[in-house]
C-alpha positions in Angstrom: 36.3 131.7 85.2 38.4 129.8 82.6 40.4 132.8 81.7 41.3 133.3 85.4 42.5 129.7 85.7 44.6 130.0 82.6 46.2 133.2 83.9 46.9 131.5 87.2 48.5 128.6 85.5 50.7 130.8 83.3 51.9 132.8 86.4 52.7 129.4 88.1 54.6 128.2 85.1 56.4 131.6 85.0 57.4 131.3 88.6 58.7 127.8 88.2 60.7 128.9 85.1 62.3 131.8 87.1 63.1 129.5 89.9 64.7 127.0 87.6 66.7 129.7 85.8 67.9 131.0 89.2 68.9 127.6 90.2 70.8 127.0 87.0 72.5 130.4 87.3 73.6 129.4 90.9 74.7 125.9 90.2 76.6 126.5 86.9 79.1 129.0 88.4 79.3 127.1 91.6 80.2 123.9 89.8 82.6 125.6 87.4 84.5 127.5 90.1 83.9 125.1 93.0 84.9 121.7 91.7 88.5 122.5 91.6 88.8 123.3 95.4 86.7 120.2 96.1 88.9 117.9 94.1 92.0 119.4 95.7 90.5 118.7 99.1 90.0 115.1 98.1 93.8 114.9 97.2 94.7 116.5 100.5 93.0 113.5 102.3 95.8 111.3 101.0 98.7 113.6 101.9 100.5 114.5 105.2 103.9 116.2 105.5 105.1 116.3 109.1 107.8 118.5 110.6 111.1 116.6 110.6 114.2 116.8 112.9 117.5 115.0 113.3 116.8 111.2 113.6 118.7 107.9 113.7 117.8 107.0 110.2 115.9 107.9 107.0 113.6 105.2 105.6 112.7 105.1 101.9 109.5 103.1 101.4 109.4 100.8 98.4 107.4 101.7 95.4 109.9 101.9 92.5 109.6 105.7 92.0 113.0 107.4 91.8 111.6 110.5 93.5 111.5 108.6 96.8 115.3 108.0 97.2 115.9 111.4 95.7 113.9 112.9 98.6 115.8 110.8 101.1 119.2 111.9 99.7 118.1 115.5 100.0 117.3 114.9 103.8 120.6 113.0 104.3 122.6 115.8 102.7 120.9 118.2 105.1 122.5 116.1 107.9 119.1 115.0 109.3 120.2 111.4 109.8 123.4 109.3 109.5 121.8 106.3 107.7 119.3 105.6 104.9 117.3 102.4 105.0 116.0 100.9 101.8 113.4 98.1 101.6 112.8 95.5 99.1 109.7 94.9 96.9 108.2 91.5 96.6 109.5 89.7 93.6 106.8 89.1 90.9 106.4 85.7 89.4 107.4 86.8 85.9 110.6 88.5 87.4 111.5 85.3 89.2 111.1 83.3 86.0 113.4 85.7 84.1 116.1 85.5 86.8 115.9 81.7 86.6 116.6 82.1 82.8 119.8 83.9 83.6 118.6 87.4 82.9 120.1 90.0 85.3 117.3 92.4 86.5 117.7 95.5 88.6 114.9 95.6 91.2 113.4 98.7 92.8 115.8 98.4 95.7 118.8 98.3 93.3 117.5 101.5 91.5 117.1 103.2 94.9 120.7 102.5 95.9 121.9 103.8 92.5 120.0 107.0 93.1 121.3 107.4 96.6 124.9 106.8 95.7 124.5 109.2 92.7 123.2 112.0 95.0 126.0 111.7 97.6 125.0 109.1 100.1 128.0 106.8 100.8 127.5 103.1 100.3 128.3 102.3 103.9 125.5 104.6 105.1 122.9 102.7 103.1 121.3 99.9 105.1 119.2 97.4 103.2 116.3 95.3 104.4 116.8 91.9 102.8 113.4 90.4 103.4 110.8 91.4 100.7 107.6 93.1 101.7 104.2 92.7 100.0 102.5 95.8 101.5 103.2 98.8 103.6 102.4 97.1 106.9 104.7 94.2 106.3 107.3 96.7 105.1 107.0 98.5 108.4 107.4 95.2 110.3 110.8 94.6 108.6 111.9 98.2 109.4 111.0 97.8 113.0 112.9 94.6 113.4 116.0 96.1 111.7 115.8 99.3 113.9 115.4 97.3 117.1 118.5 95.3 116.1 120.5 98.5 115.7 118.9 100.3 118.6 117.4 103.0 116.4 114.3 104.6 117.8 113.8 107.8 115.7 113.0 107.7 112.0 112.1 109.9 109.0 109.9 108.0 106.7 110.1 109.2 103.1 107.6 108.2 100.4 105.5 109.7 97.6 103.0 112.4 98.6 99.9 110.3 97.9 101.2 107.4 100.0 102.0 109.5 103.1 98.8 109.3 105.1 98.5 105.5 104.7 102.2 105.1 105.4 101.7 107.1 108.7 98.8 104.9 109.7 100.9 101.7 109.0 103.8 103.2 110.9 101.6 104.1 113.9 100.2 100.6 113.9 103.5 98.7 113.7 106.1 101.0 115.3 103.8 102.3 118.0 104.9 104.4 120.9 108.3 102.7 120.9 109.5 104.9 118.0 109.5 108.6 117.2 108.9 109.1 113.5 107.8 111.7 111.0 106.5 111.0 107.6 107.9 113.2 104.8 106.5 113.6 101.3 109.2 113.8 98.7 109.0 116.9 96.6 110.1 114.9 93.5 107.3 113.3 91.6 104.1 111.8 93.1 100.6 113.0 92.6 99.9 116.5 91.2 97.5 117.4 94.0 96.4 120.6 92.5 95.2 119.2 89.2 95.3 115.4 89.6 92.0 115.0 87.7 93.6 116.3 84.4 96.0 113.3 84.1 94.8 109.7 83.5 97.8 108.3 85.5 97.1 110.7 88.5 93.4 109.7 88.4 94.3 106.0 88.5 96.8 106.7 91.3 94.3 108.7 93.3 91.5 106.1 93.0 93.8 103.1 93.9 95.4 104.9 96.9 92.0 106.2 98.2 90.6 102.7 98.2 93.6 101.4 100.1 93.3 104.3 102.6 89.7 103.5 103.3 90.6 99.8 103.8 93.4 100.7 106.2 91.2 103.1 108.1 88.5 100.5 108.6 90.8 97.6 109.6 93.9 99.2 111.2 92.3 102.3 112.6 90.2 100.6 115.3 93.3 98.6 116.4 95.4 101.8 116.8 92.5 103.6 118.6 91.9 100.7 121.0 95.6 100.4 121.7 95.8 104.0 122.5 92.9 103.8 124.9 94.5 100.8 126.7 97.8 102.6 126.9 96.2 105.6 128.4 94.6 103.3 131.0 98.0 101.9 131.9 97.1 98.5 130.6 100.2 97.3 128.7 98.9 93.8 128.1 95.3 93.9 126.8 93.7 90.6 126.9 91.7 90.8 123.7 93.0 88.8 120.9 91.0 91.0 118.5 93.6 93.7 118.8 96.2 91.3 117.3 99.8 92.1 117.1 101.6 94.1 114.3 103.9 91.1 113.9 101.0 88.8 113.2 99.4 91.1 110.6 98.3 89.6 107.3 96.6 91.5 104.5 92.9 90.7 104.5 91.0 90.2 101.2 89.6 93.7 101.1 87.6 92.8 98.0 85.3 90.7 100.3 83.4 91.9 103.4 85.2 89.8 105.9 87.3 92.7 107.1 84.1 94.7 108.0 83.2 92.0 110.6 86.7 92.4 112.1 86.3 96.2 112.1 82.9 95.9 113.9 84.5 93.5 116.5 87.3 96.0 117.1 84.8 98.8 117.8 82.8 96.5 120.3 86.1 95.9 122.2 86.9 99.6 122.1 83.5 100.5 123.5 83.8 98.0 126.3 87.2 99.4 127.2 85.9 103.0 127.2 83.0 102.0 129.5 85.5 100.3 131.8 87.6 103.5 131.8 84.6 105.8 132.6 83.1 103.3 135.1 
């Protein structure tokens, strides 16, 4: 009797060992060969590159990277627009203090203009937004105001590849249906989307941008969706103050949870709107 129990236990351990070995032999190659496509897919969540056509102006979003104006100059030289718009970064406190001490600094906009001129864009074709922007949405607000003043309604928005999806979301929120626009990823610089996990700077860029994209999606996404539903219903003047206005936008403290309450309220309004539409 005891011998039979021992033999059964040995067979049980043997089967468990075989199962574990098969599991390891399955997981190890899957992990080794599969993590790269998975990480590349994660990078693709940040990136869009839309078809472009002749427009009123090319917009270079701020960020300090010379690849952005370089990409804009390429498009200008392909005769895809007659003007290039550059925006202005918010001045940091230390920069303002150095300027007060008489030190002449060249800001990101100044470097952008130098790159554009050097790559063949005439100075009279470069239009500068004077008011500084602290984030992508406020940057879009300044662009919208300038374009309305000049009666421009079609834009090509150029930025780094990792910034494109969030830039498109901000553009949809601020520019709305009044403008036709396409977001173009500059081929110069940006995130190495195929092997971003091998570079410390690319890892940092990916993590920061992914966090911002999630915040934009949860806060701005419901506003865009609700506006689209109202527009499809033919209601051009929705009464809910929760939808807000792009011109009254202010950056919420995304490190706290206050923006989650706003997002939940947006979805409640959206559900009410959808019920009214189907009813």
